[in-house]
N, C-alpha and C positions, 0 to 999 in steps of 0.2 A: 218548717210547712213541708208538709212530703205532696207532691204536684201528681195525683197518677192521670196520665193519660186513659182517653175514650178510644174505642174500636176504632176511630175513623181515624187519630191522631195515629194512632200504631202502626195500620196501613200507610200513611204517611211516612213515615220514620220506617216504616218494612223499605218501600217503595225507594225515598232514597235511600238508604241502610246499599239495596244493593246497587243504587246507579252508583252510589260511593263507591261500592266492593269494585263497581264496572269500569270506572274511571281512575281509578289508585290498581287494580287489573292491568288494563288500557296507558298506565303512564308506565308501567312496571314495564310489560312488554317492549310497547316502546322504547324503555328507559334503558333495555338492556341490547335493541337496536344501535340506538346511537353508540353505545358504550362500544357493540361488536365494529359496526361501521366504523368508529373513531379507532379503535386499533387497529385496523385493517387500512384505513387511511395512513396511520402512526410507521407501519412498518412498512406503508408504500413509499410516502415521503422519505423514507430513512432510507430504503432502500436504493432512490434516487440520488439519494447529500453522495453518499457513499459513492454509486459508480459514478458520476457526476464530479469529481474533489477527486478519482485517486483511477481514471484511466476510461469508464464503459459511458458507457450510454449516448447522451449530445455531449461532447467534451470541452468543445469552446473551437475545439483542434485536431487536428488528420492526425492519427498517429506516424499513417503513413511520410510523411512530411518531413518527420522530427529527425534531428541528426545530435550524433552525439562526438566531442571531440575532443582531444587530450594533449594538454599543457606538460610539460613538453611536449613537440609529435613526434621527435627524435630526438639525443642527446645520448654524449658520451660520456662513458667514465670507468674506473679504475675496477678494476676486478674487488671484487667484498665491499663495495661502498656502497652507495645508495645516492636516490634522488627522488627529492616531492612531486610528484604528480596530481593536475586536477585537473576533474573531466569536468568537462560545462556540455548541458543537453539546451539545445536549441526546436521550438518549435510549441511550445509546447504554452497552453493558456496563463496568462498573468497569475494568476492567481491557483498555478497547477504544481506538485510538489516534480522537486529535480534533481531526485532521486538516483546514484549508478545501484540497479539490480545483483551489479555483484564483478568481480574483477576480477582476474585471471593471469598468466602466462603461458602465449599456446604453447610454450617446449617444453608445462609440467607437461601437459592432459594425459600425454601416455604413463605420466610417474604419481597419476591417480591426485592433480594439480589444486585439489580442492581443500588440502589439507597445510597449503602451504601458502593460507591467508591465516593471519592472527593479530591478537590484539598488543598483548601484554606479555605470551613466552615464543620466543622462535620456536617455526617446527623443525625436525631435523634433519638437515641439512642434505642428506643424502638420493632421501625421496623431493627433490625442488636443483632438478637440474638445471634451470632455468631462472635464482631464484625465490625468495619473497617479496611477497605485498602485505604491509603493516600497514592495518586500516585506522580511522581515526572512529575514535567515535565518536566524536563529536560532529560530522561530517560524512556520510559516503562519497562524496564528491570529490576527496581530498586521500590519499593515500601515498605511503611508501616504499618502493623500492627498496628490496634490500640486491645488490648485486650478486651471482656465484663467484666464488674465483675461478671459474673455469669463462674463457674470455667466450666471447662469442656476439651471437645476433637475437634477440629476445624478443619477442611481442609481446607489451601489456593491454588488457582488453577491458575496455568496461564494455556494462550490458543494460541499457535503460529500456525495460518493459512496460507495454499494454499488457501485463495479464493479466485485468478484468476485461478484457476489450476481446470481442469474437470476431475474426481471429484474434490469437496472441498475438501482438506486434511487439518484433525483439529490435534494436539498434545500437552497433556499436562503435567506438573509437578505438583507435591501438594507438599506442607510441611506440615506436622501434629502439631501443636500446643497444648501443654498442655498447661492453664488456673490453679492456681495455685488459694488457698484461700489466 
C-alpha cells in the first residue's frame, strides 16, 4: 500500500523535519562544545595531576623545608677502593617521589665532572681527579663512590630538585670522603 500525504501533512512533516534538523544541529553544536570542554578539562586535570605529583602546584609540602642527607656523612677509605652511599630526602609528602636529581663530586667540577658518573663502563680516570660515581639503575638514591688513586678529601654531593616549581628549589646533601694511601 502506498501512502500519499496531503498538503497539510507535508507542511507538518516539513516543519517537523526542520525542527528535527534544528534539534540535530543544536545537539551537534552543543556536542562539539561538550567535547571541547571535555578535552580542555582533561588537559587541565592532567596538568594538575602532573604538577601535584612532580613537585609543582599545591604539593602538600614546602620545598624550602626539604632536606637531603647522605649516609655515611663521612667515610675514610683506601685509595682506589669504593664505598656505597645512600641519600635520604626528608620533608616531602607521603606520596611524593624522593628521587635524587643528580650526583657529583665537587673536586671534579673543574675537570668537567659530569662525565665522571657511570652505569656500566667507568670513565677515563685522568678526567676524574676526585673519583667516579657508579649509578644504580634501580634507584637514584644509592650510588657507589670509586675513590681515585690520589689521597685527599673529596665531597660527594646529592642534589634534589623541585624543578617544576616556580621558582626552582634545589637542596643538596654532602658526604665527605677521606681517601688514604
